[in-house]
C-alpha positions as CSV (number, residue, x, y, z in Angstrom):
1,M,-3.2,-39.7,31.2
2,R,-1.6,-42.9,32.6
3,I,1.8,-44.0,33.3
4,H,1.6,-47.9,33.5
5,L,3.0,-49.4,36.7
6,A,6.1,-51.3,35.9
7,L,5.9,-55.0,36.7
8,V,9.7,-55.5,36.6
9,P,12.4,-54.9,39.2
10,R,13.9,-51.5,38.7
11,A,17.5,-51.7,37.7
12,V,19.2,-48.4,38.6
13,V,22.3,-47.1,36.9
14,I,23.9,-43.7,37.7
15,L,25.4,-42.1,34.6
16,T,28.7,-40.8,35.2
17,A,30.2,-40.6,31.8
18,L,28.9,-39.1,28.6
19,L,27.8,-41.5,25.9
20,S,30.0,-42.2,22.9
21,P,29.0,-40.9,19.4
22,I,27.9,-43.0,16.5
23,A,30.6,-43.5,14.0
24,T,29.5,-42.8,10.4
25,G,30.9,-42.8,6.9
26,S,34.7,-43.2,7.0
27,R,35.1,-41.8,10.4
28,A,37.1,-44.1,12.8
29,L,34.9,-45.9,15.3
30,A,35.2,-44.9,18.8
31,R,35.3,-47.6,21.3
32,E,33.7,-47.1,24.7
33,E,34.9,-49.7,27.2
34,S,32.4,-49.5,30.0
35,H,32.3,-51.2,33.4
36,I,30.5,-51.1,36.7
37,S,32.2,-49.7,39.7
38,G,30.6,-49.2,43.0
39,G,27.1,-49.4,41.5
40,T,27.7,-46.7,38.9
41,L,28.5,-46.8,35.2
42,S,31.8,-45.4,34.2
43,A,33.4,-45.3,30.7
44,R,36.8,-45.0,29.1
45,V,36.7,-43.9,25.5
46,T,39.7,-44.7,23.4
47,P,40.0,-44.4,19.5
48,D,40.2,-47.6,17.4
49,G,43.3,-46.6,15.6
50,A,44.8,-43.3,14.8
51,A,44.4,-41.1,11.7
52,S,47.2,-41.3,9.2
53,G,48.6,-38.4,7.3
54,L,50.0,-40.6,4.6
55,K,48.7,-39.8,1.1
56,T,49.2,-43.4,0.0
57,P,48.6,-45.9,2.8
58,D,50.2,-49.3,2.4
59,P,48.1,-52.4,1.5
60,A,48.1,-53.7,5.1
61,M,46.6,-50.5,6.3
62,R,43.9,-50.6,3.5
63,A,43.2,-54.1,4.4
64,S,42.8,-53.2,8.0
65,A,40.5,-50.4,7.1
66,A,38.4,-52.6,4.9
67,E,38.1,-55.2,7.7
68,E,37.2,-52.5,10.2
69,S,34.4,-51.3,7.9
70,Q,32.9,-54.8,7.9
71,R,32.8,-55.2,11.7
72,I,29.5,-55.1,13.7
73,R,29.3,-52.6,16.5
74,V,27.5,-54.1,19.6
75,I,25.9,-51.9,22.3
76,V,24.1,-53.6,25.1
77,S,22.0,-52.5,28.1
78,S,20.9,-55.1,30.7
79,Q,18.2,-54.8,33.3
80,D,20.6,-55.9,36.1
81,G,22.4,-52.7,35.8
82,R,25.7,-54.2,34.7
83,R,25.5,-52.7,31.2
84,G,24.1,-49.3,30.2
85,L,24.6,-48.5,26.5
86,S,27.9,-50.4,26.8
87,E,30.0,-50.8,23.8
88,E,31.0,-54.5,23.6
89,S,33.7,-56.2,21.5
90,P,32.9,-55.8,17.8
91,L,31.9,-58.9,15.8
92,T,33.2,-59.9,12.4
93,P,30.8,-61.4,9.9
94,G,31.5,-64.3,7.7
95,P,29.8,-66.2,4.9
96,V,26.3,-67.6,5.5
97,R,26.5,-71.1,6.7
98,S,24.3,-73.7,8.3
99,T,23.8,-73.2,12.0
100,R,21.7,-74.7,14.8
101,R,21.0,-71.3,16.2
102,P,17.8,-69.4,15.4
103,I,18.4,-67.0,12.5
104,I,17.2,-63.4,12.2
105,E,17.0,-62.7,8.5
106,V,17.4,-58.9,7.6
107,D,16.3,-58.3,4.1
108,L,17.9,-55.2,2.7
109,S,15.5,-55.1,-0.3
110,K,12.4,-55.0,1.6
111,K,11.7,-51.4,3.0
112,C,8.8,-50.4,5.2
113,Q,7.9,-47.1,6.8
114,S,10.4,-44.2,7.4
115,I,11.0,-42.9,10.8
116,L,10.0,-39.4,11.7
117,G,11.5,-39.5,15.3
118,L,11.7,-41.1,18.7
119,G,11.4,-39.3,22.1
120,A,9.1,-38.6,24.9
121,S,7.3,-35.5,26.3
122,L,8.3,-32.2,27.7
123,E,5.1,-31.7,29.7
124,H,4.6,-29.6,32.8
125,A,5.9,-32.1,35.3
126,T,9.1,-32.8,33.6
127,C,9.7,-29.1,32.9
128,A,9.0,-28.3,36.5
129,N,11.5,-30.7,37.8
130,L,14.1,-29.5,35.3
131,A,13.5,-26.0,36.6
132,K,14.4,-27.1,40.1
133,L,18.0,-28.0,39.1
134,P,21.0,-25.6,39.0
135,A,21.6,-24.2,35.5
136,A,24.6,-26.4,34.8
137,K,22.9,-29.6,36.0
138,R,19.7,-28.7,34.0
139,E,21.8,-28.4,30.8
140,E,23.6,-31.6,31.5
141,V,20.3,-33.5,32.0
142,I,18.8,-32.1,28.8
143,E,22.0,-32.8,26.9
144,K,21.8,-36.5,28.0
145,L,18.3,-36.7,26.8
146,V,18.4,-35.0,23.3
147,S,22.1,-34.9,22.2
148,P,22.7,-37.5,19.5
149,T,26.4,-37.7,20.6
150,L,26.4,-36.9,24.3
151,G,23.0,-38.3,25.2
152,I,20.4,-40.8,23.9
153,G,19.3,-38.6,20.9
154,M,15.6,-38.0,21.6
155,N,14.6,-36.0,18.5
156,L,10.8,-35.9,18.7
157,M,9.0,-34.4,21.7
158,R,5.3,-34.0,22.7
159,L,4.1,-30.8,24.1
160,C,0.9,-29.9,25.8
161,I,-1.4,-27.1,24.7
162,G,-2.4,-26.0,28.1
163,T,-1.9,-28.5,31.0
164,S,-2.2,-32.2,31.1
165,D,-2.8,-34.0,34.4
166,F,0.9,-34.2,35.2
167,V,1.4,-30.8,36.6
168,G,1.9,-29.3,40.0
169,E,0.0,-26.0,39.6
170,P,-3.7,-25.5,38.9
171,Y,-4.8,-26.7,35.4
172,Y,-5.0,-24.0,32.8
173,T,-5.5,-23.3,29.1
174,H,-4.4,-20.3,27.1
175,D,-7.6,-18.3,27.3
176,D,-9.1,-18.9,30.7
177,L,-12.0,-16.6,31.8
178,P,-14.3,-16.1,34.8
179,A,-17.4,-18.2,34.7
180,G,-20.1,-16.7,32.3
181,E,-17.6,-14.9,30.1
182,T,-16.6,-15.8,26.5
183,D,-13.8,-14.6,24.1
184,P,-14.7,-15.9,20.6
185,E,-12.2,-13.4,19.1
186,L,-9.5,-14.7,21.5
187,K,-8.4,-11.3,22.5
188,R,-7.2,-12.7,25.8
189,F,-5.2,-15.6,24.4
190,S,-1.8,-15.8,26.1
191,I,1.1,-18.3,26.4
192,E,2.5,-16.2,29.3
193,R,2.1,-19.0,31.9
194,D,4.3,-21.3,29.7
195,R,7.0,-18.8,29.9
196,R,7.8,-19.5,33.6
197,Y,9.4,-23.0,33.2
198,V,7.9,-24.8,30.2
199,L,9.2,-22.7,27.3
200,P,12.6,-22.4,28.9
201,A,13.1,-26.1,29.0
202,I,11.8,-26.6,25.4
203,Q,14.1,-23.8,24.1
204,L,17.1,-25.3,25.9
205,A,16.3,-28.7,24.5
206,L,16.2,-27.2,21.0
207,R,19.6,-25.5,21.5
208,K,21.1,-28.8,22.6
209,N,19.6,-30.5,19.5
210,P,18.6,-28.2,16.8
211,D,17.1,-31.1,14.8
212,L,14.5,-31.7,17.5
213,L,10.8,-31.8,16.3
214,F,7.8,-31.0,18.4
215,F,4.2,-32.0,18.2
216,A,1.5,-30.6,20.4
217,S,-1.8,-31.9,22.0
218,P,-4.5,-30.1,24.0
219,W,-6.2,-31.8,26.9
220,S,-9.1,-29.3,26.9
221,P,-10.1,-26.3,25.1
222,P,-10.9,-23.2,27.3
223,A,-13.9,-24.0,29.6
224,W,-16.0,-21.4,28.0
225,M,-16.0,-23.2,24.7
226,K,-17.3,-26.4,26.3
227,T,-20.9,-27.7,27.0
228,S,-19.9,-28.5,30.6
229,G,-18.3,-25.0,31.3
230,K,-15.4,-26.9,32.9
231,L,-11.9,-28.2,31.8
232,G,-12.9,-31.7,33.0
233,T,-15.7,-33.4,30.9
234,G,-17.9,-31.9,28.3
235,R,-17.8,-31.3,24.5
236,V,-16.7,-28.3,22.4
237,K,-19.9,-26.4,21.4
238,Q,-20.2,-26.4,17.7
239,A,-20.8,-22.6,17.8
240,F,-17.2,-22.3,19.1
241,Y,-15.6,-24.6,16.4
242,P,-14.2,-21.6,14.6
243,A,-12.8,-20.2,17.8
244,Y,-11.2,-23.4,18.8
245,A,-9.5,-23.8,15.3
246,R,-8.2,-20.2,15.7
247,Y,-7.0,-21.2,19.3
248,L,-4.9,-24.0,17.9
249,L,-3.6,-21.8,15.1
250,Q,-2.7,-19.0,17.6
251,F,-0.8,-21.5,19.8
252,I,1.3,-22.6,16.8
253,Q,2.0,-19.0,15.9
254,A,2.9,-18.0,19.4
255,Y,5.3,-20.8,19.8
256,Q,6.8,-20.2,16.4
257,A,7.4,-16.6,17.5
258,E,9.3,-18.1,20.5
259,G,11.6,-20.1,18.1
260,V,9.7,-23.3,18.6
261,P,8.1,-24.6,15.4
262,I,5.3,-27.1,15.8
263,C,5.6,-29.9,13.2
264,A,2.2,-31.5,14.0
265,I,-0.8,-31.2,16.3
266,T,-3.5,-33.6,17.4
267,V,-7.0,-32.1,17.8
268,Q,-7.6,-33.7,21.2
269,N,-5.6,-36.0,23.6
270,E,-7.8,-39.1,24.2
271,P,-11.0,-37.8,22.7
272,Q,-13.1,-40.9,24.0
273,H,-12.1,-40.5,27.6
274,Q,-13.5,-38.0,30.1
275,D,-12.8,-37.4,33.8
276,A,-13.9,-34.5,35.9
277,A,-10.7,-34.7,38.0
278,Y,-8.5,-33.2,35.2
279,P,-8.8,-31.7,31.7
280,T,-10.5,-34.0,29.4
281,T,-13.0,-33.5,26.4
282,I,-15.2,-35.9,24.5
283,W,-15.3,-35.9,20.7
284,T,-17.2,-38.3,18.5
285,A,-15.5,-39.4,15.3
286,E,-18.1,-37.4,13.4
287,E,-17.5,-34.3,15.4
288,Q,-13.7,-34.5,14.9
289,R,-14.2,-35.3,11.1
290,D,-16.3,-32.3,10.7
291,F,-14.1,-30.0,12.7
292,I,-11.0,-30.9,10.7
293,R,-13.0,-30.8,7.4
294,D,-14.9,-27.5,7.8
295,H,-12.7,-25.5,10.2
296,L,-9.2,-26.5,11.2
297,G,-8.0,-27.8,7.8
298,P,-9.3,-24.9,5.8
299,L,-7.9,-22.4,8.4
300,F,-4.5,-23.9,8.2
301,E,-4.8,-23.8,4.4
302,R,-5.6,-20.2,4.2
303,H,-2.8,-19.3,6.5
304,A,-0.3,-21.6,4.7
305,V,0.4,-23.3,8.0
306,K,2.7,-26.3,7.4
307,T,1.9,-27.9,10.7
308,R,0.5,-31.5,10.1
309,I,-2.8,-32.7,11.6
310,W,-2.9,-36.0,13.2
311,C,-6.3,-37.4,14.1
312,W,-7.6,-39.7,17.0
313,D,-4.7,-39.6,19.4
314,H,-6.1,-42.4,21.6
315,N,-6.0,-46.2,22.1
316,W,-5.7,-49.2,19.7
317,N,-9.1,-50.5,20.6
318,K,-11.2,-48.1,18.5
319,P,-9.9,-47.8,15.0
320,G,-13.3,-47.1,13.8
321,F,-12.8,-43.5,15.0
322,P,-10.0,-42.7,12.6
323,R,-11.6,-44.7,9.9
324,T,-14.5,-42.4,10.0
325,I,-12.3,-39.4,9.4
326,L,-10.0,-40.9,6.8
327,S,-12.9,-42.3,4.8
328,D,-14.2,-38.8,4.1
329,P,-12.1,-37.4,1.3
330,R,-12.8,-33.8,2.2
331,A,-11.5,-34.4,5.9
332,A,-8.8,-36.8,4.9
333,R,-7.0,-34.4,2.6
334,Y,-6.0,-32.3,5.6
335,V,-4.9,-35.3,7.8
336,D,-1.3,-36.5,7.6
337,G,-1.9,-39.6,9.8
338,T,-3.4,-41.3,12.9
339,A,-1.9,-41.1,16.4
340,F,-2.2,-44.1,18.8
341,H,-1.7,-44.9,22.6
342,L,-1.2,-48.2,24.2
343,Y,-3.6,-48.4,27.1
344,E,-6.3,-50.6,25.5
345,G,-6.5,-52.8,22.4
346,K,-3.7,-54.5,20.4
347,V,-0.9,-53.1,18.4
348,E,-2.0,-54.9,15.2
349,A,-4.6,-52.1,14.8
350,Q,-1.9,-49.8,13.6
351,S,-1.0,-52.1,10.7
352,A,-4.6,-52.8,9.8
353,L,-5.4,-49.1,9.5
354,Q,-2.2,-48.4,7.5
355,R,-3.2,-51.2,5.0
356,E,-6.7,-49.7,4.7
357,F,-5.3,-46.2,4.1
358,P,-1.8,-46.6,2.8
359,D,-1.3,-43.0,1.9
360,K,-1.8,-42.0,5.7
361,H,0.8,-42.5,8.3
362,I,0.8,-44.1,11.7
363,Y,2.2,-42.3,14.7
364,F,2.7,-43.6,18.2
365,T,2.2,-40.5,20.5
366,E,1.8,-41.7,24.0
367,G,2.8,-44.7,26.2
368,S,5.7,-45.4,28.3
369,V,7.1,-48.9,28.3
370,F,9.1,-50.5,31.1
371,G,12.0,-53.0,31.3
372,T,13.0,-55.4,28.7
373,E,9.5,-56.5,28.3
374,G,8.8,-52.8,27.4
375,A,11.6,-53.0,24.8
376,L,9.6,-55.8,23.2
377,Q,6.4,-53.5,23.2
378,L,8.5,-50.8,21.5
379,I,9.7,-53.2,19.0
380,D,6.2,-54.3,18.2
381,I,5.0,-50.7,17.9
382,L,7.7,-50.0,15.3
383,R,7.1,-53.4,13.5
384,H,3.5,-52.3,13.1
385,D,4.1,-49.3,10.9
386,A,4.6,-46.5,13.4
387,R,6.7,-43.7,12.1
388,S,7.3,-42.5,15.7
389,Y,7.5,-43.4,19.4
390,N,7.0,-41.0,22.3
391,A,7.1,-42.1,25.9
392,W,5.0,-40.2,28.3
393,V,6.7,-38.0,31.1
394,I,10.5,-38.1,31.2
395,M,11.1,-37.0,34.8
396,L,9.1,-37.2,38.0
397,D,10.7,-37.0,41.4
398,E,11.3,-40.1,43.5
399,H,7.8,-39.7,45.0
400,Q,6.4,-39.7,41.3
401,R,5.5,-36.0,41.6
402,P,4.2,-33.6,40.5
403,N,0.9,-35.2,39.4
404,R,-2.4,-33.6,40.1
405,G,-4.2,-36.2,38.2
406,P,-5.9,-39.4,39.3
407,H,-3.5,-41.9,37.5
408,D,-0.7,-43.6,39.5
409,A,2.7,-43.3,38.0
410,S,5.7,-45.6,38.0
411,A,9.3,-44.4,38.2
412,T,10.2,-42.5,35.1
413,C,13.3,-43.1,33.1
414,I,15.1,-40.4,35.0
415,E,14.1,-39.2,38.5
416,L,14.9,-36.1,40.6
417,L,16.0,-37.4,44.1
418,D,15.4,-35.7,47.3
419,D,19.1,-34.7,47.6
420,G,18.9,-32.9,44.3
421,T,20.8,-35.6,42.2
422,I,19.5,-37.4,39.2
423,R,18.9,-41.1,38.9
424,Y,19.1,-42.7,35.4
425,N,17.0,-45.8,35.6
426,Y,17.3,-48.8,33.2
427,D,14.6,-47.5,30.9
428,Y,16.7,-44.6,30.1
429,Y,19.3,-46.9,28.6
430,M,16.7,-49.3,27.1
431,Q,15.2,-46.4,25.2
432,G,18.7,-45.3,24.2
433,Q,19.2,-48.6,22.4
434,F,16.6,-47.3,19.9
435,M,16.7,-43.5,20.0
436,K,20.5,-43.1,19.9
437,F,21.0,-45.2,16.8
438,I,17.9,-45.1,14.7
439,Q,18.3,-41.8,12.7
440,R,15.4,-39.6,11.4
441,G,14.6,-40.8,7.8
442,A,15.7,-44.4,8.6
443,V,13.5,-46.9,6.9
444,R,12.4,-50.1,8.7
445,L,13.7,-53.3,7.0
446,E,11.9,-56.5,6.9
447,S,13.3,-58.9,9.4
448,T,12.2,-62.3,10.3
449,A,13.0,-65.0,12.8
450,P,11.5,-68.1,14.4
451,R,8.9,-67.1,17.0
452,A,10.1,-67.3,20.5
453,R,8.6,-66.0,23.7
454,G,10.4,-63.0,25.2
455,F,12.5,-62.4,22.1
456,G,12.0,-59.6,19.6
457,H,13.9,-57.7,16.8
458,A,13.5,-54.7,14.5
459,A,15.8,-53.6,11.7
460,F,16.3,-50.2,10.1
461,L,18.4,-48.7,7.3
462,N,19.8,-45.3,8.4
463,P,20.3,-42.5,5.8
464,D,24.1,-42.8,6.3
465,G,23.8,-46.3,5.0
466,H,24.3,-48.2,8.4
467,V,22.0,-51.0,9.3
468,V,20.6,-50.8,12.8
469,L,19.4,-54.1,14.3
470,V,17.6,-53.9,17.8
471,V,17.2,-57.1,19.6
472,A,15.5,-57.7,23.0
473,N,15.7,-60.8,25.1
474,A,13.3,-60.6,28.1
475,G,13.9,-64.3,29.1
476,A,15.6,-65.4,32.2
477,E,18.4,-67.1,30.2
478,A,20.9,-65.9,27.6
479,S,19.7,-66.3,24.1
480,S,22.1,-67.3,21.2
481,F,21.2,-66.5,17.7
482,A,22.6,-65.7,14.2
483,V,22.0,-62.8,11.9
484,N,21.9,-63.1,8.1
485,S,22.0,-60.0,5.9
486,G,23.4,-59.1,2.5
487,G,25.0,-62.5,2.1
488,R,26.9,-62.2,5.4
489,Q,26.3,-63.8,8.8
490,F,27.3,-63.3,12.3
491,E,26.6,-65.2,15.5
492,T,26.2,-63.8,19.0
493,E,24.6,-64.2,22.4
494,L,22.4,-61.8,24.2
495,P,22.3,-61.9,28.2
496,A,19.1,-62.4,30.0
497,K,16.8,-59.3,30.3
498,S,19.0,-57.2,28.0
499,V,18.6,-55.2,24.8
500,A,21.4,-55.0,22.2
501,T,21.9,-52.8,19.1
502,Y,24.0,-54.1,16.3
503,L,25.3,-51.6,13.6
504,W,27.0,-52.3,10.3
505,K,27.5,-50.7,7.0
506,S,25.0,-52.1,4.5
507,G,27.2,-52.0,1.5
508,R,24.3,-50.7,-0.6
C-alpha cells in the first residue's frame, strides 16, 4: 500500500475551534467568522438572526427570511493556511445575465450517480496512534473526523481484515498457525488481536457518528491457505477456497457481534501486486471470478448476509480484471460493483466500466490526495461515477510511523507530534470541503465549464434539497467565475490554491 509523496508545500493549520454545522431546512444559518491568529485557526460562531415567537411575522420579516433562503453559503480552505473551512460572507444570486467571466453551469435536471459515502481508513497505524492519546483527546480527534456537525463528517471507513503494511506490530491474520498446520474448519479463528486498539477506535467512531458505514479488505488470507505458505506473495490454494469464503464470513459475523456491521468487503486488496515484505496475495481475474461465483457469493446467499461484494480493489490500469468478473452472469449476480485505486492508470477507466456495466456501481476505495491539486483529483474521481472516496491512512506521527511496509509516506491529514499534540494539516480541511457537505444519498449533478488548467468543479444535490458545488483553484492566481443554476446566477472569486464549497437551496 502506498501513500503518494506530496509535491506541494505543506500548509499547517492547528484547529482550535469546532466546526460549524450545516444549516438545513428552515433552520437559521449559523455564521462562523474565522480568522488566523498566531498561526492558528480560531472561530467565533454567531447566529444570523434570532428565532421569533410571533405566530404571524410581519411582511418585512417574511421578506427577510425569503431573501435569506436564497443566499449562497461560501466555505473556503486555502493552502496558505489563512482559511480552514472558513465561512465567508454569503452571496446573493440574481438573474442570469451576460458576463465575461467563465461560467459553471449546474444542471438540476441531469442527475448522475448517488453517493454512498466519503471518508478514509481506520487501519492499524491510525488506530495505534489514537490509542496513544489520553481518552478525552482521543474522543476529540475522532469527533473532528467523523462528526457531521463538530467535525468534517467522514461517513465511510475502510477496515483491514488482518493487518496491512501500515502497522507497528508483526503482521497477522485471524487464523495464524505454526508452519505445517492447517485449520480448514477455522476452529482457531479469532479477532482477539483487534480488540487491543483497533476495535476500540472503530467503536468510538461509531458512537460519535452512528451513521458511519464500514467496508473491509484483506491483505492476505492466513499463510496456511496459500501456495507460498507466507503472508507475503503466493496465491490461495483452490482446495482452500471454501475455507477462505468462511473466513471472510466469520470476520463479518465477529465484527457484527462487536456492534460493527460491515456494509461491503473486497476479496483482496490489490490482487495484481505481490511483495514479500508485507502481506500480499495474487489473484487472476478468472480466479476471483470463480471464487465469487462458486464460493463466496453462494455462501453469503445461504447465510442471508447483506454485506456487499466489491470486486477488483486495485488500480485504473487493468479494467479487464473486473470486466472478466462482471461479464460472467453467474458471478456478476453477487457483485455490487468495482473498487478502484489511483496509483496507476487514468480515472476515465471508472466511467468506461460503468458505461459497459450500467447496473454495477463504481467505488473508490484507496488513494490519498494532497493539496489543492489533490482536490482536483478528488473532483475527477467523483465526476467519473465513483459513489465513494476513501483516503488511505488518517494519522501517522510526525516521522510517518508506524509503517512496517516498504512504501514511503507523506504527512497524513492529521499528525501525532512528539509532544503529544495533534496537527491538522491542509488536507484535513481540503477533504472537509467535500465530506462535511456532501450527504449520503446525494446525487451528482451535471456541471460544465470552459476547460482551464488547475481549475475543477463538481456539483451535488443533497437529500435535504441543498445544492453543493465544490470548486478547486490550484493556480497561482485568484480565479473569477460565475455560476448559473435554476435560472439564477452568482459571481465570485476563489483565491489561489484554494477550495470552496457553495451551498444553496435548489428550489425543487
